[in-house]
N, C-alpha and C positions, 0 to 999 in steps of 0.2 A: 505492500498502500503505501502510497503515495503523503498523506494526510493525518492525521492524530491531534488530540488535541491533548492543550499544556494551558492550564493554567484559564481554564474557560471563555479559551480561544483556540480555533483551530490554525495546523500548522501546516502547509505546502511546500515540501520537500525539493521541488522546482521552483519555486519561489524565495524560499527560504535560503541563508549566504552559507555557503560550506564550509566557511572557518568559522561556525558558531555550531556544526553538527556533533564536536564531542560534547558540548551541552548539552543538547539531547539526548546521548546516548547516555551521559552522566543521568539524567534526568526522569530517562526509563529504568533505566539501573535502579533509581530510588523510589520505581511506582508513581510518576507523576503523570505519566503518558497516557494515553483511553485510545482507546477508538472511536474516530467519528463516530461511526453508524451502529455499531453495539454499545458500547461504552466503558469494554474490557482494557485491561489495563494491556499494554503492547509494549516495545523495546525496539530501540532501531538498531537494525542491523548493521554493522559497521565490518564487512573483510575481502577479505582479499580478491576473491571470483565472482562476486555477486553484486549489483551497484547498490545504493544504500539505497532502503525502504526500514518503511514501520512493518513488522510480526506482533502476532499477538504471542504472550507468555506462553498459555497453553497449547499442546501442539494441537494440530487437525487444521483444516480445509475451513476458510472462512469467505466462497465465492460473492456473497451479498455485500460484506466488509472491501473487497475490492472493487465488485463495483460501481460501488457507493461513491469509491475515492478517483474513479476515473476522468479524467476533465472533459465535461462538456463542451462538444462541437459547436463551434463560432457559427454562428448563422450567417448564411450567404446574403450579401447584399450587392443588387444589380449594380453596377458600375459601366464608367466607358473607358478607355484604356487611356484619350487625351481627350482635350476640350478646344474648340475655336475659340483665339480671339484675334481679330481683325486676320494680319496675314500671317498669325503662328499659331503654331497648333499645340497647346503646352497638357503636360503629364498630372493627368486629374488625381491619382490615388497609388497607391502603392499595398498590395496587402502585406500583412505580416508576418509572416511564417512561424506554424506552430512551433516546426520543430528547428530554433535555432540554427546555425553552426555552431558547433563543441568550442566555446572557448577552454581558458586555463583550468578554471574553476571547476569544470565538470568532470564526472565521474570519466573514465575510460577505462575501458574492457581489456586487463590481464595479456601482457602478450609474451608466449611462449618461445623463447629466443631456440631456434635449431643449430647444430654445427654449421659450418661456413665447410668444413671438409669432412670427406666419411673418416671413420674410424679404423687403422691398420694395426693390427696385431706387430709388434718386432718383436722378434723371438731373443731371448736376452738370456745369456749365461751367467751368472752372477762370479764375477772373480772370487775363489775363497784366498789365494800363496799367501795374503798378505795376516792376514789373520783366521784361523779357523771360523769362526762366529759371527762374521761381518762380513758381506757382501759386497762387491764393488762392481758395476762396471767399467765399461772399456775408460769413457771419459773419466768417470772419475777416478778407476786408478792411476792414469795420466798424472792428474791434480795430485795424487797423494803422492806420487815417484818425484816430481820434479822438484828438487827440492832446493836445487842452487841457482842465484841467481832471479832477475824480477819475475815476478809472473801471474797471473790475471786469469781469474778463473768469474766468469760469465755463468752463475749461476744462476737460473732462473727460477719463480717461486715453485715449493717442494720437489726442484731435484735433488735433495740431498747433499745442502753444502755443511751441514750442520756434520752429515758422516764426513765429508771428504775431511773438514775442519780436522775434526777429532782423531780423527784414523791418519791423517797427514803426521799430527803432533806425534801422536803413538809411532809410526813409523818411525820419526826420527829418533828417537829415545831409543826403541826398543831393539831397532835393527843396522841403522847408523850411529848408535852407540855417541850421538849430540847427547851432554851436558841438557838437565831440565833448562837449569837456569841462566843456560846462553838464551832459552826463547823467549818470546813474549807474544803473546796471544792478546791482542786487541777487540774488546767487543761492547754492543754500546748500552749493555744492559746487565744486572752484576743477576739476573737469572737465568741469561747465558752462557755467564760465566760458571753458574753453579750446574748446571746441564751436562757442560759440556764435562768437564773433571770429572762428573760422576758416571758417565759414559766411559772414559778413558780409563775406569778403575774395576767399573762393573761389566764390561763388553767385551776391551781388550788387552783385559787383566793384565794392569800397570800397577806395582806396586805403591798405596796411598805414599810411603814417601817420596818416590818420583815426581806423581804429581803434583804435590804438595810443593817441590820446587821449581816447577813450571810457575813463571810468572804471570798471571793474567791478570784482567781487569778493565774497565770502562779506562776512556779516555782523563776523563774524571778524576776519577780513583788514583791512575797510573800519574798523572801533573802533580796531583797533589802529593802523591809520595814522595815523589821530586823535590818538591820545592819544600816539605814539611822535615826532609833528611838534610836540605842545606838551611832551613832556617828555622827551626821549631816554633821561637818565640812569634815569629812575625806572620806564618803559615797555621798556627794553630786555629782550629775547627771554631774554638768561642768564640773568634773575629767575625768566621764565615756568614754572610746571610743569607738565609737558609729559605726566609717569609720574603713573599710578592707586599706581604703588607710593610716589611722593613723599606725595603727600598722604594715603595711608594712616598712616606712619611719624609724623605730627601726630596723626592719629587715636588710633594707638595709646598713641602718649605723653599724651594725655588719659584714656585710658581708664585707664594704670597708675596716675593721679593721685586718679582716682573708685577705686580699690579693683575696677575688673574687668576680671575676664577676657577677654582679646584673644580667646581660643579659641571661647570663648562668647558674642561678639558679633559681630554680622553690619555689617562694617565695611563691605565694599561697599554693603550698604542702606543705611549711614546719609549716604554721600557721593552717593547717588543722592536722596536726599531731602533734602542740601542745596543739591546742585544745583536741581533741583525747585524749593527756597526763593528762589536766588538769580535765575532765571529767569522766576519766576511774581510775583513780588514788587517792587516799584520801592523801590529805598534807602528808607531810615526808615518804609518801611510797616512797620506790625505784622502778623507773621503770627502769623494764629489757629493755638495749638497742642492738639489734639484730644484728646491723651491723657497717660500718661507716658512711655511708647517717645517719642514727637515732644516732649516735653519734657527727655528725657535728649541727645534729638541732638541737640538745638537750643543744649544748654549744651557737646557737642561741637565746634558750628558754631562757636560765640563764641570757644571754643577757638583752634579750628582757624584763624580770622581772625586773633587777638592771633599768635600767631606766620605767618602771613605779615606779619604786616606790623613783625614784629621784625625779620623775617628780610627784610624787601623782598620780598618776592613777589609774582607774583599767579598769580591759574589761566585758564581762557579761560574764564570763567563774569564773570568781574570784570571783563572787558573791555565788555561792555556797560553796566554798573550805573557803570564809572567814565565811562564818556564819556556817560553821561546826566546823572550827578551833575558833570561838567565844563559839561554847556551849562546848565545850572541855576546856577552858577557865575559862569560867563562868559556874558554872553548877548550882549556883541560879541563874543565868539570862534562861538557858535551866528550872528548873521548873516552872518557871515562866509561861513562852510559853505552858509547858504541862499542868497547870495547867487551862491558856486561852483554849486549844485548846483538849476535852475530845474525839473531835468526827471528824476521818479523814476521807475523801474519796478522791479517786486520781481516775483523768481520765485516760482513753490511757496510762498503766500500761507499755503495753510491750516496750516503748521508754525512761522509766526513764533509768536513768545511776546512776553507783556505788555512788557516791556520792550526790545527791538528795535521793537514796533510804537510806541511812545510815541516814539523815539529819529527813527523814522522821517516820524513826524507832524511832528515839529520839525521837521526839514531838509526840509519837503514845507511850509511855510507861509511868505508867506503868499499864493503860486500855486495851495497845492494842484492842480500838475499831477502826483500819483499816479496811477501805473498798477499796480494790484493783479491778476498774474494768478495762479490757483490753484484748487480744486478742494474743497467740502467734504466731497465722500465720499472721499477721498485723507487725511485729518487723522488721520494714526496714532502722534502723538508726543507726545502728551497726556503721557505721567510723565515728561517733559524739561520742558513747562510748557508747550507748544503748545495752543491751542485753534483751532477755527473759528467759535467764536464773534468773530469779528473779521472774518470774509466773510460770517456771518449779519446783524450789528449795520452794516458798513461805512456803507450806506444809514443808518443815524442818525447816524453818526459824520460821514458827508458828505451831505447830504441833499438837493444839485440832483448828484451821481452819477449814469453812467451805466453799465448795466450790462447787458453783452452775453453768449449762450450760445454755449459749441463746440460740439458735440454730437455731432457725425460723428466715429468714431471709424473709423480707418485703418490702426490698429496690429495688432487681432483682428480674426479672422469672426464671425457671426454667432452661432451658437451660442453662442462663449464670451462675448460683449456680453451677448444677453439672459440668458445663466446670470446673470451679471456683477451686471445688470440688478435681476434677481431679489431678492438677497441686499441692495444696498445701499438699495431702494425700507425696508427694515426699519427705518433711522433715522430715527429721530424728528423730528431738527432738524436740515432740511437744505433745501438750493431745489429745489424740485418739478423735477423734468428727468427725460430719457432720450437713455440716447445711442444712435446708429442706426449698426451697423455699414456702412459701405462694401462688402464683399463677402460673400459666406453663403461655406461648406462643409458637406460631406454629412461628415465626422469630427463628433464631437461630442464635449465633456470628461467625461469617465472619472470616477467618485471611486470613491476604495481606500480600508480601514480598515486598515490595517497597528498592529500591537500598540504598536510604539514607533521612535524614529527609528531605534534600527539595524536593525529590519526593512524598514521603509520604505526605509530607502537596500539591502537588499539585494534589495528588489521590483521598486523602481526598475532597478535592474545589470542582473537577470536580465531584464524585458522588454527592456531597450533591447537586449542579445544574443541574445536572441532573434531578437528583428528584423531583427538583425544578419546574424544566418544568414538569414533568411531575403529578402535582399534589401536590408537598405537601409543605409545605409554611416553611420560613427560622426558627420560632420559634420551630420547631420541632428539631432542630438538636441542638445536645452538642458537645463540642470539649473539650475533658480532657484530659492533661496533667500533669506530672510531678513538673515542674519545669519552671520559667518564661523564662529563657532560650529555652528550650526547644520548646516553642512556640511562636519562632521566627520567623519560617516558613510559622508557618500556621497564622500570621499576615499579613506578606506578602502577602501572596496568597488572605487573606480576601482583601488586601487594590486593591491587584489588582482587583478583580473579581467585581461583584455589587450585590452580596449577604449583605445582609444591617447586622448588628450583634453589638454585646452589650459586652464588656469584664470586665472579675468580677474583676479584679486586673492586670493582667497583661501590660497592658497598660499602664495604667496611671504607674505604677511603674518604669516602662521604663522613660514614662518620666519625673516621681519625680528624678530620677538620675542626680547627681548632676553636673556630667560630660558631658551630655543629655543640661542640664541646661542654662550651660556655651555656648556649640558652637549655642546652638537659641540665644542667648544671640547678637552673633558678627550681626546676620540676625535683632533683631526686634532694635538696636543700629545704623544699618546703615537706619533704615528706620524714626528712631526719636533717634535725640542725644541727647536726654533729657531725654532718658527712663532711671528714676534711676533704678526698678530693674534688668534691662540689665544691665545696670552698676554694680551692685551694686555683679552680678555673673561675670563679667568678669575681675573683679579687683586681685582675685588670680590668673588668666593667666597673668595678662600684671604685676606678681610679686610685688603686692602694698598690703597695710591693708587694712579690710575695714576703720578704719578710715580716710581711704581717702575720701569715701563718701560725709561724709558735709563739707570735704575742694573743693572736686569740686561744689557741691553747691551753694560757697559763693565764688569762682574764676567765674564761668556763671554769678555773679550776678554783681558783681567789675568789672570785665574787661569783659561782654558786651557780652559773648560768649555761648556758647555750652558746654554742658557740657564731651561730648569728644575733642574739641580744648581746654578744659580747662586741659586736663590732662598732655598736656606739660608744663602747669605752673606752675603744682606744687612741692612747697619748697622742698628740702633737697632732690631729686632725685640726684641716685647715675648714673654716665655718659654713664654705659650700660642702664640704664633703662631708660636714657634720648632717646637716641638713638634708642631706640626701638620703643617709643613711638611715639618719631617726623617722626619715618619712618611706625608707623603702622594707624597712625591718617588718613591718606587720602587717606589710601585701605573703610575705612569705606561708604567714597562715591564712590568709586566705586563698589563694590558690593552691593550699592542700585539696582540697573538696570539687576543680573545678575540673571539666573533662582536660585531654591534654593540650587540647586544641585552641579552651580558651583561656587554659593558662600558660604557655606561649605568646596571646596574642595581648594578654595581660602584661606578662612579663616584657614585652618590647616596647610594650606602650607607659605604662603605670609606673614599670621598675625601671624604666630608664634605659633599657638594653639596644636602641633605635637612638639615642644621642650617644651611647659610646660608639656604635659604629659608625656615627657621621663625624666623628671628633678623630677618624683615622684608625681605624683598627682592621679594617680591609671591604671587600669589595666580592661581595657574594652571590653571584645573579638568582639561583634554584635554591637554597638550602630550606629555607622554609617552605616554599612548595610541596619537596619533597619532605620535607619532615612534617609537615603534615599529615601527608600522605600515608605516610609509617605510624603517626599514631593512634591515628583513627583507623586502618585496616585490620582485619582480623588474619593471622595467622595461613591455617588453612585450616581444611575443613576436619573433623574430628575421625576418631582413629586411619591418620593418613600420615604420612612423615611432614618433620616438621619446612615450609617454607622456605627457610633462612638458617642459617648452619655458623651465624655470630651472632656473640652475644649481644650488643647493644639494642637490638632491634628486638631481642624480649624483652629484654629491659626494659623498654620506654614501652612496647603497647602491654604490658605489667606492671606499669608502675603506679599507678592510683590504685592499683588491689589491692598493693601490699598494706599493710598496719603499720600503724608507727611503730618503727623500733624504738628501743630504749635510749638513752644518751650514756655512749659508752668511753666520753671523754674522762668524766667525771671520776669512773669505776676505779 
């Protein structure tokens, strides 16, 4: 059906803005939508395969309701195509089509993407000569055994690059007797480092002592260790600016001095631009400024650098540039590291930036035993300075380098690989290559067209629920997305659904955010006014230093009161602090019996949390929306597995069901 009743008015989908479909979907779940004909409850169907429509909650056929919602045909009117006006013939009118051409907001039928080429099964016998438990195809074996001189391994998606890297390192250690401490394996994530070391110990049989001696790490960890070893006082981790809000403080001070309203200036974009410059240009290189915006950001950049220098601080991007400068200023130190690392392996080479690449080139000299594994088709981090040009120009930098292609995809099926190949071939600057899948599949990718991320999440979860009702299992599904923020809508829908699920890192990372821990601290403290951990997170929001925590513990004993009530008894409080605390303290008892959503809203408004955010805490766009959904959602139906595998969600949802715990600070 295309119509339904909401709040005593009729909703017609063909005239209703699609951006509000999600609202209608949620109203249906709440039981606020009714059939315009029979008056029974209806839902808005939003899934991948079918166009949006209102459907009755109970199963069955409702032909009368369907017919009542059909638009009535317009009455035909007699008209002339033209009318005469003197010597001119003018058009008299033009009928408006009942079915206008589809626009960008109209629902479109999903499209099945068929493979561009037929599947051909390539006969393959894995080579087990190096390791009896690990098979290598012909190209992988070449990449593993070519150990001397510069080497570029173009490893397509799913082609076994991790196997090549680990097998290569294991082969060099076990069969060529190269000391592990003379090898450097650089990756982009600590997770990749752990995985590779684990494989070398378990699959290749390397002794744990040898695996530990192999120098592995991310670029940041490698540069940090070099700098810390050189000057531990200057490059101590206590001086590192770890959080974005710490950087924003300096930027806001600079804006204040320039007379610019921080609310009208995109600080986050400016910081991203600064990071791009620091990763793209070597120290002392002149940065070309394109327009007035970049000139203004560059002034903020200079101020930011001065402030860091005055406070003896550094950020993550400083590690690479400082390491480069150190090697330029201290060639003797560079020579020591060159003698130490005689073989260098770099993973995800397409994501390297100019400063990182220059340092690796310096370390690889003079032997030039540099093995770089990557794929120019997977370069996606240009916004932070990385460039596939280093892969494309590798032969120019190292004329004698060998290039090996890994083109057999073992991860995905032929329809997926073929479809991706059609898209990738549109890249103008790339190595000519084509991935071939090792296996075929009858299912092909489906392309669908949601209006926005909200509708997309609803359609995906609805599709999962339908398939589960038809026999699929929850563990048959996986949802992938580029960033944690992109997964917000999916998490909301999964919280609302009865589908049990686990999350890799997205939800955990959300609950580890400082701002989320702080707002939850209001709820925890309302249930237990001596909750030390909660009060610890509350102190910054009350503009108090962490040193006040020990004082509060002592006051709760000497004054025989809770730590929350002891806030007003802190010594040396400024008048504005005392007034604020006296106003806030009674509110903890007030929010104790509120619903979680009401308590969060109350803490944000009446208890001053929003004021704290405005005064330079941080910029968190979606924390409140996600948290509101989490604290009001049920976890899972009875007798099913828990929806979540982490504690913050369970604690939050069950928070107000707890009885008030006894005070422990005074016991």
